[in-house]
Structure formats: C-alpha cells, structure tokens
C-alpha positions, 0 to 999 in steps of 0.5 A, spaced: 775 247 436 768 245 438 762 245 433 759 251 437 766 255 435 766 252 428 758 255 427 760 261 431 766 263 427 762 261 420 757 266 423 762 271 425 765 271 418 759 272 415 757 278 419 764 281 420 763 280 427 768 279 433 768 272 435 769 272 443 770 265 446 770 265 453 776 259 453 780 264 448 779 270 453 780 267 460 783 260 459 790 262 460 788 265 467 783 260 468 789 255 468 793 259 472 788 259 477 787 251 477 794 250 478 794 254 484 788 250 487 791 244 485 786 242 480 788 238 474 782 239 470 779 245 468 772 241 469 774 241 476 769 245 480 774 249 485 777 253 480 770 254 476 767 257 483 773 262 484 773 264 477 766 264 474 763 271 475 770 274 473 770 270 467 763 272 464 764 279 467 771 279 462 767 276 456 761 281 457 766 287 458 769 285 451 762 284 448 760 291 450 767 294 448 766 292 441 759 293 441 760 300 443 765 301 438 760 299 432 762 292 431 757 286 432 759 280 436 758 273 437 760 270 444 762 263 445 761 260 452 756 255 456 752 260 459 750 255 464 747 260 469 744 265 463 740 259 460 735 261 466 730 267 464 732 272 469 740 271 468 739 271 461 735 277 461 740 281 465 745 279 460 741 281 454 739 288 457 746 289 459 749 288 452 742 291 449 744 298 451 749 297 445 746 292 440 739 292 436 738 284 437 741 279 442 740 272 441 741 265 444 743 260 440 743 253 443 746 246 440 743 240 443 747 234 443 746 227 446 752 225 451 754 220 446 755 226 441 758 230 446 763 225 448 765 224 440 766 231 439 770 232 445 775 226 443 775 229 436 777 236 439 782 232 443 783 238 447 787 237 454 782 240 458 777 235 456 781 229 458 777 227 464 770 228 461 773 223 455 776 218 460 770 218 464 764 218 460 759 216 466 761 223 469 759 227 463 752 229 464 753 231 471 760 235 469 756 238 463 749 241 463 746 238 457 739 241 459 736 246 454 735 253 456 729 256 459 731 263 455 728 262 448 734 260 443 735 259 436 736 251 435 740 249 429 742 242 428 749 241 430 750 235 426 750 240 419 757 243 417 757 250 420 756 254 414 749 251 414 746 252 421 750 259 420 745 261 414 739 258 417 740 263 423 741 269 419 735 267 415 731 266 422 734 273 425 731 276 418 724 273 418 
C-alpha cells in the first residue's frame, strides 16, 4: 500500500469513515481496458485517457452514496485534474451537498522518495515506473495542488499525520 493509503486508512479508522480508494474501486475494470487497448502498464496514457472520467465519476458517486447515508468518507486518488482550483471547486461542491467539510490532503514526495515507496510497495502496476526512474516525474504529476491542501509530513508513521490532520480540522 502507498503512504497515502496508509494515512487514509488510519484517518478512516479514527473517524469511522468509509475508505474509498480509486484503485480498489476501479482497478480491475481499468486492467480490462488496458488489456483491450494492448497496454501492459496502468501508467500507459491510452487506457487512462479512455477511463479517467468514468473512474472519477465512480469514485465520487460512491462518496455521494456514503455521505447521503450519513457515513463520512476518505477518498484516495491522485486527483490530478482536481488539484486545479476550478475542478477542485466542482468536486468539493458536488460532495459538499452531503458533507460539512471537504478537505484536500497532499503528501509531497520527491521523485527519489516516490520511487523508493513504489519499490517497497512492489505492485505490478508500478513496474514501468520502477524500471525507468527517469520517466517517473513526467509519468506522475508531483506538483503541489493549487487548491488549498493540508500537507502533513509523509515521512512520519501514518498515525502521526492522521492525528495532525484531525487537529488542523478542529482548529
């Protein structure tokens, strides 16, 4: 699991919230799409271009269903487009219909730290990124978001940033 997933799982357990991970929610179907277009890596832009809108729509619809039922949610996804102010506002307004507070949490990692974590995770979907570290920054957008995030230190054990986030939200 990634540090984002570990942090999110710690936070979800603390809140009693549903944990919605884009890879868990849409990964198997994304693998089918990848195979259909002849892609061997989930980082291949061909399946991403075909499935991105549907994958995020699925994730946000799951979040809406949980929020409507009174269950808080923690969403784990790159949110690359939503890191821009306009798309973040649209996503936050959509979920804000059912939630008191929508917060973007951003974990800032250097390309070296990210590669080390990908190696440690050892997921098959990361094979190309691990094998070709020079391609990593273009393959993964490491820029911080323009939407205002909470930014805990990703090098801490997941419980510590989870507690810090809770403290920042209460203040």
